[in-house]
C-alpha positions in Angstrom: -39.3 78.4 185.3 -39.8 74.7 185.3 -39.3 72.2 182.4 -43.0 71.3 182.7 -44.0 74.7 181.3 -42.7 73.4 177.9 -45.0 70.4 178.0 -47.1 70.3 174.8 -44.9 72.8 172.9 -43.9 71.1 169.7 -41.1 73.6 169.3 -39.1 71.9 172.0 -40.3 68.3 171.5 -36.9 67.1 170.4 -35.1 68.4 173.5 -34.0 65.9 176.1 -34.7 66.2 179.8 -31.3 67.8 180.6 -31.7 70.3 177.8 -35.2 71.2 178.9 -33.9 71.7 182.5 -31.1 74.0 181.2 -33.6 75.9 179.1 -35.9 76.4 182.1 -33.0 77.8 184.1 -31.9 80.1 181.3 -35.2 81.6 180.1 -36.7 84.5 182.0 -40.4 84.6 182.3 -42.2 87.9 181.9 -45.9 88.7 182.5 -47.4 91.4 180.3 -50.6 93.3 181.0 -53.0 93.9 178.1 -51.3 96.2 175.5 -47.8 96.1 177.2 -45.2 96.7 174.5 -42.4 94.1 174.6 -40.3 95.9 172.0 -40.6 98.5 169.2 -39.7 98.3 165.6 -36.1 99.7 165.3 -35.1 98.7 168.8 -31.8 96.8 169.1 -32.6 93.1 169.2 -31.2 91.6 172.4 -33.1 88.3 172.7 -35.9 86.2 171.5 -39.2 85.2 173.2 -41.5 82.2 173.5 -45.2 82.7 174.1 -46.3 80.7 177.2 -49.8 82.1 177.5 -52.0 84.7 176.0 -51.3 86.4 172.7 -48.7 88.8 171.2 -49.6 91.1 168.4 -46.9 91.8 165.7 -47.2 95.1 163.8 -44.8 97.0 161.5 -44.8 100.4 159.9 -44.9 99.9 156.2 -43.8 102.9 154.2 -46.7 104.3 152.2 -49.2 102.1 154.0 -49.0 102.9 157.7 -49.0 100.4 160.5 -50.0 96.8 159.5 -50.8 93.8 161.7 -48.5 91.1 160.6 -49.4 88.3 163.0 -50.9 87.3 166.2 -48.7 84.8 168.1 -50.0 82.3 170.6 -48.8 79.6 173.0 -45.7 77.9 171.7 -44.8 80.5 169.1 -41.2 81.7 169.1 -40.4 85.2 167.9 -37.5 87.6 167.7 -35.1 84.8 167.1 -33.0 86.6 164.5 -31.6 88.5 167.5 -29.7 85.3 168.4 -27.9 85.5 165.1 -27.2 89.2 164.5 -28.4 91.5 167.3 -29.6 93.9 164.6 -32.7 96.0 164.8 -36.2 94.8 165.4 -38.3 94.6 162.2 -41.6 94.9 164.0 -43.3 96.0 167.2 -44.6 93.3 169.6 -47.2 93.9 172.3 -49.4 91.8 174.5 -52.9 91.1 173.3 -56.2 92.2 175.0 -55.9 89.5 177.7 -52.2 90.1 178.3 -49.5 87.5 177.9 -46.8 85.5 179.5 -43.6 85.1 177.6 -40.2 83.6 178.3 -37.1 85.5 177.2 -33.9 84.0 176.0 -31.4 86.9 176.1 -28.7 86.9 173.4 -26.0 87.2 176.1 -27.3 84.1 177.8 -27.5 82.2 174.5 -23.9 83.4 173.6 -22.7 82.0 177.0 -24.3 78.6 176.3 -22.9 78.6 172.8 -19.3 79.6 173.9 -19.5 76.8 176.6 -20.3 74.2 173.9 -23.6 73.4 175.7 -25.7 71.1 173.5 -28.8 73.2 174.2 -27.2 76.1 172.2 -26.8 73.9 169.2 -30.4 72.5 169.6 -31.8 76.0 169.8 -29.7 77.1 166.8 -31.1 74.2 164.8 -34.6 75.2 165.7 -34.0 78.9 164.7 -32.3 78.0 161.4 -35.1 75.6 160.5 -37.7 78.3 161.2 -35.8 80.9 159.2 -35.4 78.6 156.3 -39.1 77.9 156.3 -39.9 81.6 156.4 -37.6 82.2 153.5 -39.3 79.5 151.5 -42.7 80.9 152.4 -41.7 84.4 151.4 -40.3 83.2 148.1 -43.5 81.3 147.4 -45.5 84.5 148.2 -43.3 86.5 145.8 -43.9 84.0 143.1 -47.7 84.2 143.7 -47.7 88.0 143.7 -45.6 88.1 140.5 -48.1 85.8 138.8 -51.1 88.0 139.7 
């Protein structure tokens, strides 16, 4: 990958040139055909992904409701980032949309190596992940308040 592939992605806007270069060397691009499954709900989470092109559908099996579409992710969206924190199980299934997709994978093992080496990129990525998770928690809390008020 090249650092230029991140141009226009707000997610990495605060990274310096050296961090972008390291990220480009660390991420592994993957091209997905339409409908290709990236991972399945319940799989061991071993990395996170960034959508470079196309779309990724996110679906989960909801007990008593069946399979529900949770989101459609597009260029610049990061997903699966909880894997960098705990390596637990995937909470949803992610698959390429009808036109396929190109994603970049950050394997947990590669992230752990960066973190153990004290690489500033690891800290920058962790800040991004934690900010995103905090916002999701705030959004979920707000949604629970709204549902409780209905």
